[in-house]
C-alpha positions as YAML, in Angstrom:
chain: A
units: angstrom
residues:
- id: 1
  name: UNK
  ca: [18.60, 35.13, -19.78]
- id: 2
  name: UNK
  ca: [16.82, 32.21, -21.42]
- id: 3
  name: UNK
  ca: [18.09, 28.75, -20.64]
- id: 4
  name: UNK
  ca: [18.61, 26.38, -23.58]
- id: 5
  name: UNK
  ca: [18.84, 22.60, -23.24]
- id: 6
  name: UNK
  ca: [22.43, 21.81, -24.30]
- id: 7
  name: UNK
  ca: [23.64, 19.07, -21.98]
- id: 8
  name: UNK
  ca: [21.47, 15.96, -22.51]
- id: 9
  name: UNK
  ca: [23.74, 13.64, -20.53]
- id: 10
  name: UNK
  ca: [23.46, 15.84, -17.46]
- id: 11
  name: UNK
  ca: [19.71, 16.11, -17.97]
- id: 12
  name: UNK
  ca: [19.42, 12.33, -18.15]
- id: 13
  name: UNK
  ca: [21.54, 11.92, -15.00]
- id: 14
  name: UNK
  ca: [19.30, 14.34, -13.10]
- id: 15
  name: UNK
  ca: [16.23, 12.45, -14.32]
- id: 16
  name: UNK
  ca: [17.55, 9.08, -13.12]
- id: 17
  name: UNK
  ca: [18.38, 10.55, -9.70]
- id: 18
  name: UNK
  ca: [14.87, 11.96, -9.46]
- id: 19
  name: UNK
  ca: [13.42, 8.54, -10.29]
- id: 20
  name: UNK
  ca: [15.38, 6.82, -7.52]
- id: 21
  name: UNK
  ca: [14.34, 9.41, -4.95]
- id: 22
  name: UNK
  ca: [10.70, 9.44, -6.02]
- id: 23
  name: UNK
  ca: [10.50, 5.64, -5.69]
- id: 24
  name: UNK
  ca: [11.70, 6.14, -2.12]
- id: 25
  name: UNK
  ca: [8.92, 8.69, -1.66]
- id: 26
  name: UNK
  ca: [6.30, 6.27, -3.02]
- id: 27
  name: UNK
  ca: [7.61, 3.52, -0.72]
- id: 28
  name: UNK
  ca: [7.18, 5.79, 2.31]
- id: 29
  name: UNK
  ca: [3.61, 6.66, 1.29]
- id: 30
  name: UNK
  ca: [2.78, 3.00, 0.71]
- id: 31
  name: UNK
  ca: [4.30, 2.13, 4.10]
- id: 32
  name: UNK
  ca: [2.16, 4.76, 5.83]
- id: 33
  name: UNK
  ca: [-0.87, 2.55, 5.30]
- id: 34
  name: UNK
  ca: [-4.02, 2.34, 3.18]
- id: 35
  name: UNK
  ca: [-7.02, 4.61, 3.33]
- id: 36
  name: UNK
  ca: [-5.27, 7.90, 4.10]
- id: 37
  name: UNK
  ca: [-6.91, 10.94, 2.45]
- id: 38
  name: UNK
  ca: [-5.04, 11.96, -0.72]
- id: 39
  name: UNK
  ca: [-5.16, 15.64, 0.30]
- id: 40
  name: UNK
  ca: [-3.51, 14.86, 3.63]
- id: 41
  name: UNK
  ca: [-0.76, 12.85, 1.95]
- id: 42
  name: UNK
  ca: [-0.22, 15.68, -0.53]
- id: 43
  name: UNK
  ca: [0.13, 18.19, 2.30]
- id: 44
  name: UNK
  ca: [2.84, 16.21, 4.07]
- id: 45
  name: UNK
  ca: [4.66, 15.53, 0.82]
- id: 46
  name: UNK
  ca: [4.60, 19.21, -0.15]
- id: 47
  name: UNK
  ca: [5.08, 20.93, 3.21]
- id: 48
  name: UNK
  ca: [8.03, 18.83, 4.36]
- id: 49
  name: UNK
  ca: [9.58, 18.99, 0.91]
- id: 50
  name: UNK
  ca: [10.25, 22.64, 1.76]
- id: 51
  name: UNK
  ca: [12.75, 21.60, 4.45]
- id: 52
  name: UNK
  ca: [15.46, 20.16, 2.14]
- id: 53
  name: UNK
  ca: [14.61, 22.67, -0.58]
- id: 54
  name: UNK
  ca: [14.96, 25.75, 1.62]
- id: 55
  name: UNK
  ca: [17.95, 24.28, 3.44]
- id: 56
  name: UNK
  ca: [19.71, 23.63, 0.14]
- id: 57
  name: UNK
  ca: [18.94, 27.12, -1.14]
- id: 58
  name: UNK
  ca: [20.11, 28.73, 2.10]
- id: 59
  name: UNK
  ca: [23.37, 26.76, 1.94]
- id: 60
  name: UNK
  ca: [23.95, 28.05, -1.60]
- id: 61
  name: UNK
  ca: [22.95, 31.59, -0.66]
- id: 62
  name: UNK
  ca: [20.06, 31.55, -3.14]
- id: 63
  name: UNK
  ca: [17.10, 31.51, -0.77]
- id: 64
  name: UNK
  ca: [16.20, 35.21, -1.04]
- id: 65
  name: UNK
  ca: [16.68, 35.38, -4.80]
- id: 66
  name: UNK
  ca: [14.60, 32.21, -5.25]
- id: 67
  name: UNK
  ca: [11.48, 34.13, -4.22]
- id: 68
  name: UNK
  ca: [11.94, 36.58, -7.10]
- id: 69
  name: UNK
  ca: [9.88, 35.62, -10.14]
- id: 70
  name: UNK
  ca: [8.74, 37.16, -13.39]
- id: 71
  name: UNK
  ca: [6.05, 34.54, -13.95]
- id: 72
  name: UNK
  ca: [3.74, 34.25, -10.94]
- id: 73
  name: UNK
  ca: [0.86, 32.99, -13.07]
- id: 74
  name: UNK
  ca: [3.13, 30.34, -14.60]
- id: 75
  name: UNK
  ca: [4.03, 29.08, -11.13]
- id: 76
  name: UNK
  ca: [0.37, 29.07, -10.12]
- id: 77
  name: UNK
  ca: [-0.53, 27.03, -13.20]
- id: 78
  name: UNK
  ca: [2.34, 24.61, -12.52]
- id: 79
  name: UNK
  ca: [1.25, 24.28, -8.91]
- id: 80
  name: UNK
  ca: [-2.38, 23.56, -9.78]
- id: 81
  name: UNK
  ca: [-1.46, 20.91, -12.33]
- id: 82
  name: UNK
  ca: [1.10, 19.37, -9.99]
- id: 83
  name: UNK
  ca: [-1.15, 19.11, -6.95]
- id: 84
  name: UNK
  ca: [-3.99, 17.52, -8.94]
- id: 85
  name: UNK
  ca: [-1.57, 15.03, -10.48]
- id: 86
  name: UNK
  ca: [-0.05, 14.25, -7.06]
- id: 87
  name: UNK
  ca: [-3.39, 13.81, -5.32]
- id: 88
  name: UNK
  ca: [-4.66, 11.44, -8.03]
- id: 89
  name: UNK
  ca: [-1.39, 9.53, -8.02]
- id: 90
  name: UNK
  ca: [-1.31, 9.17, -4.23]
- id: 91
  name: UNK
  ca: [-4.92, 8.00, -4.18]
- id: 92
  name: UNK
  ca: [-4.09, 5.36, -6.76]
- id: 93
  name: UNK
  ca: [-0.92, 4.35, -4.91]
- id: 94
  name: UNK
  ca: [-2.87, 3.59, -1.75]
- id: 95
  name: UNK
  ca: [-5.33, 1.41, -3.70]
- id: 96
  name: UNK
  ca: [-2.95, -0.47, -6.02]
- id: 97
  name: UNK
  ca: [0.14, -2.66, -5.68]
- id: 98
  name: UNK
  ca: [3.30, -0.51, -5.92]
- id: 99
  name: UNK
  ca: [4.55, -2.02, -9.24]
- id: 100
  name: UNK
  ca: [1.17, -1.49, -10.89]
- id: 101
  name: UNK
  ca: [0.97, 2.12, -9.74]
- id: 102
  name: UNK
  ca: [4.49, 2.80, -11.03]
- id: 103
  name: UNK
  ca: [3.88, 1.03, -14.34]
- id: 104
  name: UNK
  ca: [0.56, 2.75, -15.07]
- id: 105
  name: UNK
  ca: [2.24, 6.03, -14.22]
- id: 106
  name: UNK
  ca: [4.51, 5.44, -17.22]
- id: 107
  name: UNK
  ca: [1.81, 7.05, -19.32]
- id: 108
  name: UNK
  ca: [3.03, 10.42, -17.98]
- id: 109
  name: UNK
  ca: [6.33, 10.66, -19.94]
- id: 110
  name: UNK
  ca: [4.51, 9.35, -23.01]
- id: 111
  name: UNK
  ca: [1.96, 12.13, -22.69]
- id: 112
  name: UNK
  ca: [4.81, 14.60, -22.16]
- id: 113
  name: UNK
  ca: [6.19, 13.69, -25.60]
- id: 114
  name: UNK
  ca: [2.74, 14.27, -27.11]
- id: 115
  name: UNK
  ca: [2.26, 17.58, -25.32]
- id: 116
  name: UNK
  ca: [5.81, 18.68, -26.19]
- id: 117
  name: UNK
  ca: [4.97, 18.26, -29.86]
- id: 118
  name: UNK
  ca: [1.59, 19.97, -29.56]
- id: 119
  name: UNK
  ca: [2.42, 22.92, -27.31]
- id: 120
  name: UNK
  ca: [6.21, 23.39, -27.44]
- id: 121
  name: UNK
  ca: [6.46, 22.53, -31.15]
- id: 122
  name: UNK
  ca: [9.29, 20.09, -30.48]
- id: 123
  name: UNK
  ca: [9.87, 17.97, -33.58]
- id: 124
  name: UNK
  ca: [8.66, 14.41, -33.04]
- id: 125
  name: UNK
  ca: [9.12, 12.13, -36.05]
- id: 126
  name: UNK
  ca: [7.16, 9.06, -37.13]
- id: 127
  name: UNK
  ca: [9.48, 6.62, -35.36]
- id: 128
  name: UNK
  ca: [8.92, 8.29, -32.00]
- id: 129
  name: UNK
  ca: [5.17, 8.59, -32.57]
- id: 130
  name: UNK
  ca: [5.11, 4.84, -33.22]
- id: 131
  name: UNK
  ca: [7.06, 4.17, -30.04]
- id: 132
  name: UNK
  ca: [4.72, 6.41, -28.04]
- id: 133
  name: UNK
  ca: [1.70, 4.54, -29.43]
- id: 134
  name: UNK
  ca: [3.26, 1.19, -28.45]
- id: 135
  name: UNK
  ca: [4.06, 2.53, -25.00]
- id: 136
  name: UNK
  ca: [0.48, 3.65, -24.46]
- id: 137
  name: UNK
  ca: [-0.69, 0.20, -25.60]
- id: 138
  name: UNK
  ca: [1.58, -1.30, -22.96]
- id: 139
  name: UNK
  ca: [0.08, 0.92, -20.28]
- id: 140
  name: UNK
  ca: [-3.41, -0.17, -21.34]
- id: 141
  name: UNK
  ca: [-2.38, -3.84, -21.05]
- id: 142
  name: UNK
  ca: [-1.26, -3.14, -17.48]
- id: 143
  name: UNK
  ca: [-4.42, -1.21, -16.65]
- id: 144
  name: UNK
  ca: [-7.04, -3.39, -18.32]
- id: 145
  name: UNK
  ca: [-7.25, -6.14, -15.65]
- id: 146
  name: UNK
  ca: [-7.85, -3.41, -13.06]
- id: 147
  name: UNK
  ca: [-10.42, -1.59, -15.17]
- id: 148
  name: UNK
  ca: [-12.43, -4.76, -15.80]
- id: 149
  name: UNK
  ca: [-13.00, -4.94, -12.05]
- id: 150
  name: UNK
  ca: [-15.73, -2.34, -12.61]
- id: 151
  name: UNK
  ca: [-17.76, -5.17, -14.16]
- id: 152
  name: UNK
  ca: [-17.17, -7.39, -11.14]
- id: 153
  name: UNK
  ca: [-17.28, -4.96, -8.24]
- id: 154
  name: UNK
  ca: [-19.01, -1.95, -9.71]
- id: 155
  name: UNK
  ca: [-17.89, 1.55, -8.86]
- id: 156
  name: UNK
  ca: [-16.78, 0.28, -5.44]
- id: 157
  name: UNK
  ca: [-13.82, -1.64, -6.85]
- id: 158
  name: UNK
  ca: [-10.79, -0.07, -5.16]
- id: 159
  name: UNK
  ca: [-8.20, -1.24, -7.69]
- id: 160
  name: UNK
  ca: [-10.33, -0.12, -10.64]
- id: 161
  name: UNK
  ca: [-10.79, 3.36, -9.17]
- id: 162
  name: UNK
  ca: [-7.10, 3.40, -8.26]
- id: 163
  name: UNK
  ca: [-6.12, 2.59, -11.85]
- id: 164
  name: UNK
  ca: [-8.33, 5.39, -13.20]
- id: 165
  name: UNK
  ca: [-6.78, 7.80, -10.68]
- id: 166
  name: UNK
  ca: [-3.20, 6.92, -11.72]
- id: 167
  name: UNK
  ca: [-4.08, 7.24, -15.41]
- id: 168
  name: UNK
  ca: [-5.58, 10.68, -14.76]
- id: 169
  name: UNK
  ca: [-2.49, 11.59, -12.75]
- id: 170
  name: UNK
  ca: [-0.30, 10.56, -15.68]
- id: 171
  name: UNK
  ca: [-2.13, 12.77, -18.16]
- id: 172
  name: UNK
  ca: [-2.12, 15.81, -15.87]
- id: 173
  name: UNK
  ca: [1.48, 15.07, -14.90]
- id: 174
  name: UNK
  ca: [2.44, 15.24, -18.57]
- id: 175
  name: UNK
  ca: [0.89, 18.71, -18.73]
- id: 176
  name: UNK
  ca: [2.83, 19.70, -15.62]
- id: 177
  name: UNK
  ca: [6.07, 18.57, -17.29]
- id: 178
  name: UNK
  ca: [5.36, 20.87, -20.22]
- id: 179
  name: UNK
  ca: [4.60, 23.80, -17.92]
- id: 180
  name: UNK
  ca: [7.89, 23.17, -16.12]
- id: 181
  name: UNK
  ca: [9.70, 23.12, -19.46]
- id: 182
  name: UNK
  ca: [8.22, 26.53, -20.26]
- id: 183
  name: UNK
  ca: [9.16, 27.97, -16.87]
- id: 184
  name: UNK
  ca: [12.83, 26.96, -17.10]
- id: 185
  name: UNK
  ca: [13.21, 29.28, -20.07]
- id: 186
  name: UNK
  ca: [13.08, 32.31, -17.78]
- id: 187
  name: UNK
  ca: [12.98, 31.05, -14.19]
- id: 188
  name: UNK
  ca: [15.65, 29.59, -11.94]
- id: 189
  name: UNK
  ca: [15.38, 25.96, -10.92]
- id: 190
  name: UNK
  ca: [15.29, 27.06, -7.28]
- id: 191
  name: UNK
  ca: [12.35, 29.39, -7.95]
- id: 192
  name: UNK
  ca: [10.33, 26.71, -9.74]
- id: 193
  name: UNK
  ca: [10.87, 24.11, -7.03]
- id: 194
  name: UNK
  ca: [10.22, 26.53, -4.17]
- id: 195
  name: UNK
  ca: [6.98, 27.96, -5.54]
- id: 196
  name: UNK
  ca: [5.68, 24.53, -6.51]
- id: 197
  name: UNK
  ca: [6.09, 23.17, -2.99]
- id: 198
  name: UNK
  ca: [4.59, 26.28, -1.39]
- id: 199
  name: UNK
  ca: [1.61, 26.29, -3.76]
- id: 200
  name: UNK
  ca: [0.96, 22.56, -3.31]
- id: 201
  name: UNK
  ca: [1.23, 22.75, 0.48]
- id: 202
  name: UNK
  ca: [-1.20, 25.66, 0.67]
- id: 203
  name: UNK
  ca: [-3.73, 24.27, -1.78]
- id: 204
  name: UNK
  ca: [-3.73, 20.81, -0.19]
- id: 205
  name: UNK
  ca: [-4.98, 22.31, 3.08]
- id: 206
  name: UNK
  ca: [-8.27, 23.02, 1.28]
- id: 207
  name: UNK
  ca: [-9.03, 19.32, 1.68]
- id: 208
  name: UNK
  ca: [-8.90, 19.57, 5.49]
- id: 209
  name: UNK
  ca: [-12.68, 20.18, 5.92]
- id: 210
  name: UNK
  ca: [-13.36, 16.94, 4.03]
- id: 211
  name: UNK
  ca: [-11.76, 14.91, 6.80]
- id: 212
  name: UNK
  ca: [-8.11, 14.19, 7.58]
- id: 213
  name: UNK
  ca: [-7.23, 11.05, 9.52]
- id: 214
  name: UNK
  ca: [-5.73, 11.03, 13.01]
- id: 215
  name: UNK
  ca: [-2.20, 9.74, 12.46]
- id: 216
  name: UNK
  ca: [-0.01, 7.52, 14.60]
- id: 217
  name: UNK
  ca: [3.59, 8.64, 15.07]
- id: 218
  name: UNK
  ca: [4.86, 5.89, 12.77]
- id: 219
  name: UNK
  ca: [2.50, 7.01, 10.02]
- id: 220
  name: UNK
  ca: [3.55, 10.63, 10.47]
- id: 221
  name: UNK
  ca: [7.20, 9.61, 10.23]
- id: 222
  name: UNK
  ca: [6.62, 7.87, 6.90]
- id: 223
  name: UNK
  ca: [4.72, 10.86, 5.50]
- id: 224
  name: UNK
  ca: [7.37, 13.33, 6.70]
- id: 225
  name: UNK
  ca: [10.07, 11.20, 5.05]
- id: 226
  name: UNK
  ca: [8.02, 11.17, 1.86]
- id: 227
  name: UNK
  ca: [8.17, 14.96, 1.93]
- id: 228
  name: UNK
  ca: [11.95, 14.99, 2.29]
- id: 229
  name: UNK
  ca: [12.32, 12.57, -0.62]
- id: 230
  name: UNK
  ca: [9.81, 14.55, -2.65]
- id: 231
  name: UNK
  ca: [11.78, 17.77, -2.15]
- id: 232
  name: UNK
  ca: [15.03, 16.19, -3.30]
- id: 233
  name: UNK
  ca: [13.33, 14.54, -6.25]
- id: 234
  name: UNK
  ca: [11.72, 17.80, -7.33]
- id: 235
  name: UNK
  ca: [15.10, 19.53, -7.47]
- id: 236
  name: UNK
  ca: [16.59, 16.77, -9.63]
- id: 237
  name: UNK
  ca: [13.51, 16.59, -11.87]
- id: 238
  name: UNK
  ca: [13.30, 20.31, -12.57]
- id: 239
  name: UNK
  ca: [17.02, 20.49, -13.25]
- id: 240
  name: UNK
  ca: [16.73, 17.66, -15.79]
- id: 241
  name: UNK
  ca: [14.36, 19.74, -17.93]
- id: 242
  name: UNK
  ca: [16.83, 22.63, -17.92]
- id: 243
  name: UNK
  ca: [19.53, 20.57, -19.62]
- id: 244
  name: UNK
  ca: [17.58, 18.44, -22.09]
- id: 245
  name: UNK
  ca: [14.33, 18.31, -24.04]
- id: 246
  name: UNK
  ca: [11.30, 16.67, -22.44]
- id: 247
  name: UNK
  ca: [11.26, 14.02, -25.16]
- id: 248
  name: UNK
  ca: [14.88, 13.14, -24.34]
- id: 249
  name: UNK
  ca: [14.68, 12.72, -20.56]
- id: 250
  name: UNK
  ca: [11.09, 11.47, -20.20]
- id: 251
  name: UNK
  ca: [11.76, 7.83, -21.23]
- id: 252
  name: UNK
  ca: [14.20, 7.37, -18.34]
- id: 253
  name: UNK
  ca: [11.20, 7.28, -16.04]
- id: 254
  name: UNK
  ca: [11.09, 3.58, -16.94]
- id: 255
  name: UNK
  ca: [14.15, 2.84, -14.82]
- id: 256
  name: UNK
  ca: [11.94, 2.93, -11.73]
- id: 257
  name: UNK
  ca: [10.18, -0.36, -12.44]
- id: 258
  name: UNK
  ca: [13.06, -2.65, -11.44]
- id: 259
  name: UNK
  ca: [13.50, -0.91, -8.12]
- id: 260
  name: UNK
  ca: [9.74, -0.73, -7.59]
- id: 261
  name: UNK
  ca: [9.22, -4.46, -8.17]
- id: 262
  name: UNK
  ca: [12.05, -5.35, -5.79]
- id: 263
  name: UNK
  ca: [10.79, -3.07, -3.01]
- id: 264
  name: UNK
  ca: [7.19, -4.22, -3.46]
- id: 265
  name: UNK
  ca: [8.18, -7.87, -3.15]
- id: 266
  name: UNK
  ca: [10.51, -7.44, -0.16]
- id: 267
  name: UNK
  ca: [8.46, -4.96, 1.88]
- id: 268
  name: UNK
  ca: [4.86, -5.59, 0.88]
- id: 269
  name: UNK
  ca: [4.84, -9.14, -0.51]
- id: 270
  name: UNK
  ca: [3.41, -7.87, -3.81]
- id: 271
  name: UNK
  ca: [4.15, -10.13, -6.78]
- id: 272
  name: UNK
  ca: [3.85, -8.61, -10.27]
- id: 273
  name: UNK
  ca: [1.13, -10.12, -12.49]
- id: 274
  name: UNK
  ca: [1.65, -11.40, -16.02]
- id: 275
  name: UNK
  ca: [-0.27, -8.50, -17.68]
- id: 276
  name: UNK
  ca: [1.78, -6.04, -15.63]
- id: 277
  name: UNK
  ca: [5.07, -7.63, -16.76]
- id: 278
  name: UNK
  ca: [4.00, -7.91, -20.41]
- id: 279
  name: UNK
  ca: [2.66, -4.37, -20.55]
- id: 280
  name: UNK
  ca: [5.72, -2.98, -18.80]
- id: 281
  name: UNK
  ca: [8.03, -4.84, -21.20]
- id: 282
  name: UNK
  ca: [6.23, -3.25, -24.16]
- id: 283
  name: UNK
  ca: [6.31, 0.21, -22.60]
- id: 284
  name: UNK
  ca: [9.97, -0.02, -21.64]
- id: 285
  name: UNK
  ca: [10.86, -1.34, -25.11]
- id: 286
  name: UNK
  ca: [9.14, 1.68, -26.62]
- id: 287
  name: UNK
  ca: [11.14, 3.92, -24.32]
- id: 288
  name: UNK
  ca: [14.42, 2.27, -25.29]
- id: 289
  name: UNK
  ca: [13.56, 2.77, -28.94]
- id: 290
  name: UNK
  ca: [12.89, 6.45, -28.32]
- id: 291
  name: UNK
  ca: [16.26, 6.76, -26.60]
- id: 292
  name: UNK
  ca: [17.95, 5.04, -29.56]
- id: 293
  name: UNK
  ca: [16.30, 7.38, -32.05]
- id: 294
  name: UNK
  ca: [17.30, 10.42, -29.99]
- id: 295
  name: UNK
  ca: [20.90, 9.21, -30.03]
- id: 296
  name: UNK
  ca: [20.86, 8.69, -33.80]
- id: 297
  name: UNK
  ca: [19.28, 12.10, -34.44]
- id: 298
  name: UNK
  ca: [21.83, 13.71, -32.14]
- id: 299
  name: UNK
  ca: [24.68, 12.19, -34.14]
- id: 300
  name: UNK
  ca: [23.09, 13.42, -37.38]
- id: 301
  name: UNK
  ca: [22.70, 16.96, -36.04]
- id: 302
  name: UNK
  ca: [26.27, 16.98, -34.78]
- id: 303
  name: UNK
  ca: [27.57, 15.81, -38.17]
- id: 304
  name: UNK
  ca: [25.48, 18.45, -39.98]
- id: 305
  name: UNK
  ca: [26.85, 21.25, -37.76]
- id: 306
  name: UNK
  ca: [30.40, 20.02, -38.27]
- id: 307
  name: UNK
  ca: [29.95, 19.89, -42.03]
- id: 308
  name: UNK
  ca: [28.47, 23.41, -42.22]
- id: 309
  name: UNK
  ca: [31.05, 25.10, -39.95]
- id: 310
  name: UNK
  ca: [34.23, 26.59, -41.43]
- id: 311
  name: UNK
  ca: [37.44, 24.64, -40.76]
...
């Protein structure tokens, strides 16, 4: 049976929960220390995500059925996109302040709106296109001070390379969102989450020959916790796309910035810069406008259905 998005409030709630948990995951990765190989981080995040995922499915009695799929290629495609996006994002996270990494990552839901219109044929009107363009401008304002470091430090500038990596992660992450949206039409949430974590854990081991770091117990603990948080967040995120359109839930990614700034200041002593705050304000404002337009369009559709139905 095909699943149709018909409960936007529940979808939004699941999205906000995923944001909170994923910020916890990013905090653990940041706390693990700088310079860790992105492939190694991705392995821990993916492999240990299977613990809460499989435990949750076993508790519900859905573990066996979760392995049944009618779209193995779809899961493989989702896994490939997801692991590339994660690896790029984790690389950028270890080379940028936490608020900057989160804020630049806001390009991902913006790209998801674009890809939803292009590939899923979701109707995106002029108002939302304008908001998306403003949001992307905001992301560029955040990124530009990092990118100009190429002129100062050349290709060796860590923050410049980190910014490029997060931007690339955002674009590929937007594609992964669209692939997830296609999978939920025929696949169970449990199946999508399970196969994604398995695929990512297996593929990330391919980076082992390129050199993984010897980890202290404290570092391992942070990475293992990042996996637990990642597993929980993946469940909430996938479920959000089952109940609402991508263009509806994607803007709620912006709620992570307040928490990210607070954690970065308290734990890492990172103070947000003026371009980061200005760019984030523009991006968040664009997101709020998109939410407002979605609400107005929803009211119009509801009124039209009521008017056309027999009394």
